[in-house]
C-alpha positions in Angstrom: -37.0 31.9 30.3 -35.8 28.3 29.6 -32.2 27.3 30.2 -30.5 26.1 27.0 -27.5 23.8 26.5 -26.1 23.3 23.1 -24.3 19.9 22.6 -21.7 20.1 19.9 -19.0 17.6 19.1 -15.5 17.7 17.5 -16.5 14.9 15.1 -18.9 12.2 14.3 -19.5 9.0 16.3 -18.0 10.6 19.5 -21.1 10.1 21.6 -23.2 13.2 21.1 -26.5 11.4 21.0 -25.6 9.4 24.1 -24.8 12.6 25.9 -28.1 14.1 24.8 -30.0 11.1 26.1 -28.1 11.2 29.4 -28.7 14.9 29.9 -32.4 14.8 29.1 -32.7 11.9 31.6 -30.8 13.9 34.3 -32.6 17.2 33.6 -36.0 15.5 34.0 -35.0 14.6 37.6 -34.5 18.3 38.4 -36.9 20.1 36.0 -40.6 19.5 35.4 -40.6 20.6 31.8 -37.6 19.4 29.7 -37.4 19.9 26.0 -35.1 18.6 23.2 -34.4 20.0 19.7 -32.2 18.9 16.8 -32.3 22.1 14.8 -30.6 20.7 11.7 -31.1 17.0 11.0 -29.0 15.2 8.4 -30.4 11.7 9.3 -33.9 11.6 8.0 -36.7 9.2 9.1 -40.4 9.3 9.4 -42.0 8.9 12.8 -45.7 9.4 13.7 -46.3 10.6 10.2 -43.7 13.4 10.5 -40.4 13.6 8.7 -37.8 14.2 11.4 -34.1 13.6 12.2 -33.5 10.1 13.6 -32.1 11.5 16.9 -35.2 13.6 17.5 -37.3 10.5 16.9 -35.2 8.5 19.3 -35.4 11.1 22.1 -39.1 11.4 21.4 -39.7 7.7 21.8 -37.5 7.2 24.9 -38.9 10.1 26.8 -42.5 10.2 25.5 -42.3 13.7 24.0 -44.9 13.1 21.2 -46.6 16.4 21.8 -43.3 18.3 21.1 -42.3 16.2 18.1 -43.3 18.9 15.5 -40.8 21.3 17.1 -38.0 18.8 17.8 -36.6 18.6 14.3 -37.6 21.8 12.4 -35.1 21.4 9.5 -34.0 18.1 7.9 -31.4 17.9 5.2 -31.8 15.5 2.3 -29.0 14.1 0.0 -29.9 16.7 -2.7 -30.1 19.6 -0.3 -26.5 20.7 -0.9 -27.1 21.0 -4.7 -30.5 22.8 -4.1 -28.8 25.3 -1.7 -26.0 26.1 -4.2 -28.6 26.4 -7.1 -30.6 28.8 -5.0 -33.6 26.5 -4.6 -33.3 26.5 -0.8 -33.7 29.7 1.1 -31.4 29.7 4.2 -33.5 32.5 5.8 -36.6 30.3 5.5 -34.7 27.4 7.2 -33.4 29.8 9.9 -36.9 31.0 10.7 -38.2 27.5 11.1 -35.5 26.8 13.6 -36.1 30.0 15.5 -39.9 29.5 15.6 -39.5 25.9 16.8 -37.1 26.8 19.6 -39.3 29.7 20.6 -42.3 27.4 20.9 -40.3 25.0 23.2 -39.0 27.9 25.3 -42.5 28.9 26.2 -43.3 25.4 27.5 -40.0 24.2 28.9 -37.7 25.0 31.8 -34.6 23.3 30.3 -33.8 22.6 26.7 -31.2 20.3 25.3 -30.1 21.4 21.8 -28.2 18.8 19.8 -25.9 19.8 17.0 -25.2 17.8 13.9 -21.9 16.0 13.2 -18.9 18.4 13.6 -19.4 22.1 14.2 -19.2 23.0 10.5 -22.0 20.8 9.3 -24.8 22.9 7.7 -22.5 25.6 6.5 -23.8 25.2 3.0 -27.1 26.6 4.1 -25.4 29.1 6.5 -26.6 27.0 9.4 -23.4 25.6 10.9 -23.6 24.4 14.5 -21.8 27.5 15.6 -24.3 29.8 13.8 -27.3 27.9 15.1 -25.9 28.2 18.7 -25.6 32.0 18.2 -29.1 32.2 16.7 -30.6 30.4 19.7 -28.4 32.3 22.2 -27.1 29.0 23.6 -23.9 28.2 25.4 -22.0 25.1 24.3 -21.0 21.8 25.8 -18.4 20.3 23.4 -18.1 16.5 23.3 -14.7 15.2 22.3 -12.9 11.9 21.9 -11.0 10.3 24.8 -7.4 11.0 23.9 -5.0 13.9 24.7 -3.2 15.2 21.7 -6.0 14.7 19.2 -8.5 16.2 21.7 -6.4 19.3 22.1 -6.0 19.8 18.4 -9.7 19.2 17.6 -10.9 21.5 20.4 -8.8 24.4 19.2 -9.8 23.9 15.6 -13.5 23.8 16.4 -13.3 26.5 19.1 -12.3 29.0 16.4 -15.6 28.5 14.5 -17.6 29.2 17.6 -15.5 32.2 18.5 -16.1 33.6 15.0 -19.8 33.5 15.7 -19.4 34.9 19.2 -20.6 31.7 21.0 -19.2 30.8 24.3 -18.0 27.2 25.0 -18.7 26.6 28.7 -17.5 23.0 29.0 -15.5 20.3 27.2 -16.5 16.7 27.8 -13.9 14.1 26.8 -15.9 10.9 26.1 -15.2 7.2 25.6 -12.3 7.5 28.0 -10.2 4.4 28.8 -11.0 3.5 32.4 -7.4 2.8 33.3 -6.2 6.1 31.9 -9.2 8.3 32.9 -7.7 10.3 35.7 -4.4 10.8 33.8 -6.1 11.9 30.6 -8.3 14.4 32.4 -5.3 15.8 34.4 -3.3 16.3 31.2 -6.3 18.0 29.5 -6.7 20.3 32.5 -3.1 21.3 32.1 -3.5 21.8 28.3 -6.5 24.0 28.7 -5.5 25.8 31.9 -5.6 29.2 30.2 -9.1 28.7 28.9 -12.3 29.7 30.5 -14.2 26.5 29.9 -14.5 23.6 32.3 -13.2 20.0 31.7 -15.9 17.5 32.6 -15.2 13.8 32.1 -17.8 11.8 30.1 -18.4 8.1 29.9 -15.6 5.6 30.0 -15.4 3.5 26.9 -18.2 0.8 27.1 -18.0 -1.8 24.3 -21.5 -2.9 25.2 -22.8 0.5 24.0 -21.0 0.2 20.7 -21.8 -3.4 20.0 -24.8 -4.3 17.8 -27.8 -6.5 18.6 -28.9 -9.4 16.5 -31.7 -7.3 15.2 -29.3 -4.7 14.0 -27.2 -7.3 12.1 -30.4 -8.5 10.3 -31.2 -4.9 9.3 -27.8 -4.0 7.9 -27.6 -7.3 6.0 -31.3 -7.2 5.0 -31.7 -10.8 6.2 -34.5 -12.5 8.1 -34.0 -13.8 11.6 -35.1 -17.4 12.1 -35.4 -19.3 15.3 -35.7 -17.7 18.8 -37.2 -14.3 18.2 -37.0 -13.4 21.9 -33.3 -12.9 21.6 -33.3 -10.4 18.7 -32.3 -7.5 21.1 -29.5 -9.5 22.6 -26.2 -7.6 22.3 -23.4 -9.2 20.4 -20.0 -8.8 22.1 -18.0 -11.1 19.8 -18.0 -12.1 16.2 -16.3 -15.4 15.4 -15.7 -17.1 12.1 -16.2 -20.9 12.3 -13.2 -21.7 10.2 -11.2 -24.1 12.5 -12.2 -27.6 13.5 -15.5 -28.0 15.3 -13.7 -28.7 18.6 -11.5 -25.7 18.3 -14.5 -23.4 17.5 -16.3 -24.5 20.6 -13.1 -24.0 22.7 -12.8 -20.4 21.4 -16.4 -19.5 22.3 -16.8 -16.4 24.4 -19.9 -14.9 26.0 -22.4 -13.4 23.6 -20.9 -14.6 20.3 -22.4 -14.5 16.8 -20.8 -17.2 14.7 -20.3 -17.1 11.0 -20.5 -20.7 9.8 -20.7 -21.6 6.1 -23.6 -23.8 4.9 -21.3 -26.8 4.1 -20.1 -27.1 7.7 -22.8 -29.6 8.8 -20.9 -31.0 11.8 -20.3 -27.5 13.2 -23.9 -26.3 12.5 -25.3 -29.4 14.3 -22.9 -29.0 17.3 -23.7 -25.4 17.8 -27.4 -26.0 17.5 -27.2 -28.7 20.2 -25.0 -26.6 22.4 -27.5 -23.8 22.2 -30.0 -26.0 24.1 -27.5 -26.4 27.0 -28.0 -23.6 29.6 -24.2 -23.1 30.2 -23.7 -22.5 26.5 -26.8 -20.4 25.9 -24.9 -17.3 27.3 -22.1 -17.9 24.8 -24.1 -18.3 21.6 -26.2 -15.4 20.4 -26.8 -17.2 17.1 -25.4 -18.2 13.7 -24.9 -16.3 10.4 -24.9 -18.9 7.6 -23.5 -17.9 4.3 -22.8 -20.0 1.2 -24.4 -21.2 -2.0 -24.3 -24.8 -0.8 -27.7 -25.8 0.6 -27.8 -26.9 4.2 -28.6 -30.6 4.3 -32.1 -31.6 5.2 -31.2 -33.4 8.5 -28.9 -30.5 9.6 -31.7 -28.0 8.8 -34.1 -30.0 10.9 -31.7 -30.0 13.8 -31.1 -26.3 13.5 -34.9 -25.6 13.4 -35.6 -28.0 16.3 -33.0 -26.3 18.5 -34.6 -22.9 18.0 -31.2 -21.3 17.7 -31.4 -17.8 16.1 -29.8 -17.8 12.7 -29.6 -15.7 9.5 -29.1 -17.3 6.1 -27.4 -15.7 3.2 -26.5 -17.1 -0.2 -25.3 -13.7 -1.6 -22.5 -12.9 0.8 -19.2 -14.5 1.4 -17.9 -15.0 4.9 -15.3 -12.2 4.4 -18.0 -9.8 3.2 -20.2 -10.5 6.1 -17.4 -10.1 8.6 -16.3 -6.8 7.1 -19.8 -5.4 6.8 -20.5 -6.1 10.4 -17.2 -4.7 11.7 -17.5 -1.5 9.6 -21.0 -0.8 10.7 -21.1 2.1 13.2 -23.9 1.1 15.4 -26.3 3.9 16.3 -28.6 3.7 19.3 -32.2 2.6 18.5 -35.3 3.2 20.6 -35.8 -0.5 20.9 -32.4 -1.0 22.6 -34.0 -0.8 26.0 -31.1 -2.6 27.7 -28.5 -0.1 26.4 -30.7 2.9 27.1 -31.3 1.8 30.7 -27.6 1.3 31.1 -26.9 4.8 29.7 -29.4 6.3 32.2 -27.8 4.4 35.1 -24.2 5.3 34.1 -25.2 9.0 33.6 -26.3 9.2 37.2 -23.0 7.8 38.4 -20.7 9.6 36.0 -22.3 13.1 35.5 -22.6 15.8 38.1 -25.7 17.5 36.6 -25.9 20.2 39.3 -22.4 21.3 38.3 -23.3 21.2 34.6 -26.5 23.0 35.3 -24.7 25.8 37.2 -22.3 26.2 34.3 -25.1 27.0 31.9 -27.1 29.3 34.2 
């Protein structure tokens, strides 16, 4: 009989997928046959000719689980699924059976299965398949991922705990995630006090790592639907800082920090030329990821030649203002991609330092 661990979260963008990736990695160090399933998938993609949830596709790619892919995402939810469910065009029992059959297939071939929930515990209620109900159907105990605070974590845990209790599902552990390093021990101590009467264990997750949340140049190109010109080898480079090239050229160069993407309007010839030349200097290559050039004004011919000759990566847009670009990039919640090898390797390394898998494994025995 396979061990099963259901990963839930008190909200979106808390680090559930990162936790799933970490635990699959650690489980594979202990168990020969490890499986993954995202029973209800609201983020649809196509991978290897199969329509699946994006997180299932990610785990499949990272851990070479191609043979199990048909069972890793048994039910996907489309934008019109809510209306179809309310109109009686979707049969919840049919969806339920798909989930049960997929999990049963994995149980026969796996020793340990990571089950990843969707969003917050109530997601899927419209088809009677909330996270809590799926956990009950699959007879799985829960690891709940939370944010890294104190008061908000306590409130959210108790609010979400009620839904699992209603379904008769046991929460074995709470994992506060994205903890501030300087407050980590204090935060965990206060949460231990707050939940002293509860049966679940408090296990610290990752400290907040900006590098895991920051986008790559490739991601910026995708969200803006722009082509990357110049050095294509740096498309996976992580952007730590976004800087608007509004001050004088000298001031912009003084403000440069490591791994910066600069937004420079097409009329700033002097600045465009200066940054292009600086990109060719090794000491500044670490600072400049590339340029994002908005503006209706055409870049002058000589400036364009200098940009092209420098091979600096850049994206050109004539349909966005500087403000629009800055806002779009900052509002984008970056989701891990299979091609983000640097981030994935970092997550694996950090998980080995941060998580006590044997303790977690014992809790779910």
